[in-house]
N, C-alpha and C positions, 0 to 999 in steps of 0.2 A: 025180623030178618036176621039170619045168622051171620056173624062176622067171621070171615075166613082169612087166614094168613097162608100164603103159598110160599113154600120153600123149594127153590130150584135154582141151579146155577145157569141153566140154559133158558133164556127168555123166549127164544123161538119155540122150544119144545113146550113150554108151559102156557103160551098164548092161547092155544085151543082150549086148554083146561080152564084158564081164566074166563074165556068167553062163555064156555058152558056153565060155569058157576054163575056168572052174571045173568045169563039167559034163564037160569033156574031160580033166580031171585035171591042169590046170596050176595052179601056185601064183601067184596074182596078189599080188605083194608091194608094189605101189604104184600109185597113180593120181595123176599129176602133170599140171599144165597145161603147155602148150607154151612158155610164156614163161620157164620156169625154165632154169637152165643144166643141160642134159641130161647133159653130160659129168661134171659134179660129182655129179649124182644117180646116174649109172651107177657112179662110183667108190665112192659111199657104199653103194648097195644091191646092187651086183653082180648084176644080172639076167642070165639066160641069153639072153633075147630082149626087145627093145623093140618094142612095138606102138604105132604112132601112128594115131589115128583122127581124121580131119580132113575138113572140107568140101573144102578145096583147100590143099595145102601152100604156105605163104608162104615168103619168102626166109629169115626168121629160123629157121623150122623146118628148112629144108634146110641152113642153116649149122650148126645144132645136130646134124643127122644126120651131116654131114661130120666134125664134131669127135668124135662117138661112134665112127664107123667108123675114123677114123684113129688115135685115141689110146686108146680103151677097147674096141677091137675087139669089137663085139657085132652079131649079126644084127638088122636092123631090118625089120619088116613094116609097111607103110603101107596103111591102109584109107582110101579117099577117094571122094568123089562126083565128082571131076574126072577125066575120062578123056581130056583133051586130050593129044595125043601129045607136045607140048613139055613139058608138066608131068610126064608119066611119064618122059620122057628126063632131065629135070632131077633128078627124085627118084632115078632109077637112078644117074645120075652122082654124086650126093651120097653114095651108098652104100646106098640101100634095096635089100634083098635080094629082097623081094617087094612088088609094088604091086598092090593089089586094088581095083577100081572097084566101088562099091556095097556092099551087104550080102552076107554070106556065110552059107550054111546051117551050122549047128552041126557037122554031120558032115563038112563039108569043111574046117573050121578046122585040125584037126591035120595033115592032109596039106599044107596051105598053109604052115604053120609049119615042118614038117619039110623041105619043099622050100626054104624060105628059109634054113634052117640049113645045108642041103647046099650051096646056092649060095654062101652066105657062106664056108663052109669051103673050097670050091673057089677062090673069089676070094682068100681069105687065103693059101692055098698058092701060088697064082700070084704074088702080091705077094712072098712070101718067096723064091720061086724067082728072080724078077726081081732082087730085091735081092742075092741071092747071086751071080747071074750078073754083075751090075754090079760087085760087089766083086771078083770074080775078074778081070774085065776091067781094072779099075783097078790091081789087083796086077800083071797082065800088062804093063800100060803102064809101070809103075815098073821092072819087071825089064828091059823093053826099053830104057828110058833108061839104066839101070845098065850093061847090056851095051854100049850105044853109048859110054859113057864109057870102059869098059875097052878097047873096040876102038880108040878114038882114042889113049888114053894108053899102052897096051901093044902097039899095032900087032898086034892079034889079029883073027882072023876071028870071025864070029858064034858058031860052034859052040865055039871055044876060050874065048871070053868067057863063054858060058853055063856051060861045064864049070868054069871058074874060080870063077864066082859060086856055083854049086852046091857045089863043094868047100869054099869058105870058109864057106858057110852050115852045112854039116854039121859042120865043125870047131868052129864057134862055137855049135852047137846052136840055130840060129836059123831062122826061116822065111825063105825066099828073098826074099819081098817086104820083110821088115823089114831084112834086110841090104842090099838094093838101095836102100831109103830112106836108110839110113845112108851108103852110098857116094855117093848123089846129094847129100846134105847136106854131106858132106865136100868133094866136088868144088866145090860152090857157095862154100864158105868159102875154098878155095884160089884160086878165080877172082877173088873180091872182094879 
């Protein structure tokens, strides 16, 4: 059973949504107002999904969404009465996984939440892949710098410098990037 936290300042407006969630088998663990620190609430309550019900998302709500999606990675579904394309774009950019304009029939609620979770997981995986690719690129740049130092200092060609680095890394049981960092740091100390 998925745990849901509802964010809405208007209890009357969100009661039908809460009832639809309960009817569809969701566990509504909290109903908070949008002026609370949503990141803190997510850390405390650990919801599986955050649902924001609002007339139109204001800047504070969108800032809160950014914090949730960056630090407490949770899918966020937003129900709003504002269908303005700029508002939808801002909400999506902030990290909203699904933006629904108007009310939604109870039988459509579960598929919308499931689609939001799927989109969230896909986006999360893309971010992780990008972070890993950037880390590998940074490591590659460090290895290239270390090769350059060896090429200059030992008068080696690129292939020989790489083989030397790789051999030293294996002998020391170190990652190539870590050894390269040490070599670069040592070279800086000798130059100064």
